[in-house]
N, C-alpha and C positions, 0 to 999 in steps of 0.2 A: 428762347431766352438764354441760350447756352453760350457763354464766353464770347464777349466781344461787342455786344450791342444791347442796348436797353432803351425803353421809351414808353412806359406804361403808367397810367394813373387809374385807380379804381375807387368804387364806393366802399365805405366802411360798413360792416355788418357784424353780427355776433360770431365769436369763434370759441374753440374748445382747446384744452391742453392736448398736446400731441402724444398719441400712443406710440409713435415712432421712438420717442425718447425713452419710453419704457422698454421697448425692444432692445435698444442700445444697452441699457443697464442689464437686461437679461443675458445678452450675449457676453458682456464683460464678466458676468458671474459664472458663465458656463465654462467649466474647466476643460471640456472636450472641444471647445471652439478652436478652429484652426485658421491660420492665415492662408487664404487662397491666392492672394496676389499682393504685390507692393511695388512701388516704383516712383520715378520722378519724371514729370512732364515739363519740358522747357518750351515756353511760348515766345515766339518772336512776332512783334507787331509794332506799328508806328505809335499806337496809343495804349495798347494793352499788354506790353511785354511783362512776363511774370514767370515764376517757377512754382509748380504745384507738386507736392509730395503726397502720396496716397497709400492707403492700406485697405484691403478687403478681408473681412473675417466672416467665416461661416460657422453657424451654431449646429448642434447635433440634430436639430429638427429641420435643417436645410435653410433656415432664414439667414439673412446676411446683413452686415452693416459695413458701409463704405465710409471711410473717414479721409479727409484731406485738409491740408494746410496750404494756402496760396499766399505768396509774398510778391508784391509788385516790384518792378524794376527799381533798384536803388532804395529798397525798403520803404516805398511810398505807403504801403499798407500791408497788414498781415491779417488774414481772415481764416476762419476754420469752419468746416461743415461736416455733418454726419447725415447719411441717408440710410433708411431702413427698408428692407425688401423681404417678401416672403420667399418660400422655396421655389416659386415660379417666377421670380424676379418682378413681381407686382410691387410697385412702390407703396409703402404704408405710412411713411412719415419722414421728417427731416428736422434738423436743428442746426442753426448756424449762429456764429458770433461775428459781427462786422463793425463797421464804423461809418458814420456820415460826418464829413468835415472834421474828422478826428475824434468825434464823440461816439463811444461804443454803444451798441444795441444788440439785442438777441431776437432771432426769429425761430418760431416753432410752427411746424406744419403737420397736420394730421389728415390722412385720407381714410374716409369711412364710407358706410353705405349711403349717407346723405350728401356726399361730396367732400371737397377739401376745405379744411378750416385752417386759418393762419392767424397767429398772434405775434405782434411785433412789440417788444418792450423797449422803450426808450426813456431817457432821463426825464423828458417832459410828459411822459405818460404812456399809455398802451393803445395800440391800434389793432383792430380786428377786421378780418376779411373772410369771405367764403366764396366758393366757386363750384360749379358742376365738375365732377372728376370721377369717371368710371374706371374700370380695370385697365383701360388703355392709357390712363393719365399718368404722366411722369412728373417728377418734382425736381425743381432746379433751385440752386443757390449760386447765382453768379458771383464772381467770375470763374467759378470752377468749370472745367471742361468735362469732368468725369461723368456727371449724370446723363449727358446726351449719348454716351456709349451704351447705356442700357437699352437703347432702341434696337441695337443689333442683336441683343440677347432675346428681346421680345419679338423680333421680326420672325415671321413664319416662312422659313426657307422653302418648305414644301409648297406653299401657296404661291410664293414669289410675287413678282410685279411690284407695284407701288402700294405701300401700306401707310395708314394714317395713325398718328398718336397725338394726344393733347398734352399741353403743358400748363403747370402752375408754378409760380416761383417768386423769389424776391432777390434783389441784388444785395450783396453784403458790403458794397462800397458806396452805395447811395440809397435813396428811398424809393427806387423804382420797383413796381409790383407788376406781376403778370398773372392774369387769371384766365385768359382765353387764347393761349398760343396753340398753333396747330403745326405739326411737322409731317411732311409726306416723304417717305424714305424708300429706297430700293437698292438692291445689291447690283453693282455694275460689273464687277469682275473678281476673279480669284487669280492671283499672280504670285510667283516666287520672289523672294527678296533675300539677299545675303547681308548679314550684319557686318560691322567693321571687324569683329573677331572671327568671321568666317562661318557663322551659324546660318543654316538654311531655314527660312521661315515661309510658310504659306500664308499670304496676306489676303484677307477679304476686304474689298473696298466698297463702301456704301456711299451713296450720294443722297442728300436730302435738302429740301427747301422748307424753311420755317416762315410761316405767315404770322405776323405780329400786328397788334393794333395799338396805336398811340391814342390813349383815352382823351388826352388833352385836345387833340385836333380832330379825332374821329377817323383818321386815315390809317389804312393798313399798308404794310410794306413787307417785302420778302428778303430773306437772307439765305444764301446757298452755302452748304457745307459738304465736305467729304470726310468720312470716318474710315480709319484703317485699323483693323483688328486681326488677331491671329485666329487659328482654327478653334481655339477655346474662348474666343471673344474677349481676350485681354486687350485693353486699349493700347495702341501703338502710336497713333498719330491722328491729327485732324488738320484740315485746311479750310479757310474761308476765302474762296475766290483765288487765293494765291498770295494775297497781301499779308494775311495772318496765318501762321501755322504753328502747331505744337507737335513736338516729337519726343517720344519717350527716350530717356537716356539709354544708350545702347542701340537705338534704331535711327540714328541720325542719317539723313539722306533718303529716308523712305518716301517722303512727299515728292522729292525730285524724281526718284526712280519710278513712282506710280503717279503721274501728274494728275492734277485736279480735273475732274470731269463734271460738267454741269448736270444737274438733275434732269 
């Protein structure tokens, strides 16, 4: 469900308040918290062009909060998201503010021992959802591109091969919900890249295919991605087939230099 495609409808069930929002507050109050990364991702696409600015903060206990603001081309929308992770990059919760047809709403997601719980607060009332979500489960708030990069941090380089992650999430630009997404990812190469200012960067390129289910039709479909990160797994770029791409400011031309590879 990561940036560029959506198509899900699910049953409503009981939900709970997100512990992830509590972690966000804790990190904000932690005077020893440090900024690990920040940047801007420019996305070119026929339908989903946008700019996303982001910041990653790390607390003294190793837990992290990723925050982003995404603005659609021409100011069509402005949405914000926050994702909480423990010291091992296991997703613990998320909170986002978005809009459906110009009407604002808020999404809160919690991942616990009993699975993921989602609460969506809208002007007309509240909707609740739940889904199975183990330690390999990632949390998405589309149209942000940032959550999918956490797969490369969770990927076991020593084991290698194709590894599987599950997804839950909610779009912040419409009412689409994902409770049963699956992504299969592998690292395809490590290659050098030189930025416009001459800096040499070692880039890890990952390829993954995401299997999604349209609850309305019952049909499943696949979407293929490439992710590009540096040695420290900082997000540098992504591509969907080649028609949609996002590149971090300062790393323009990366997707062309390391072309898309099918999973």
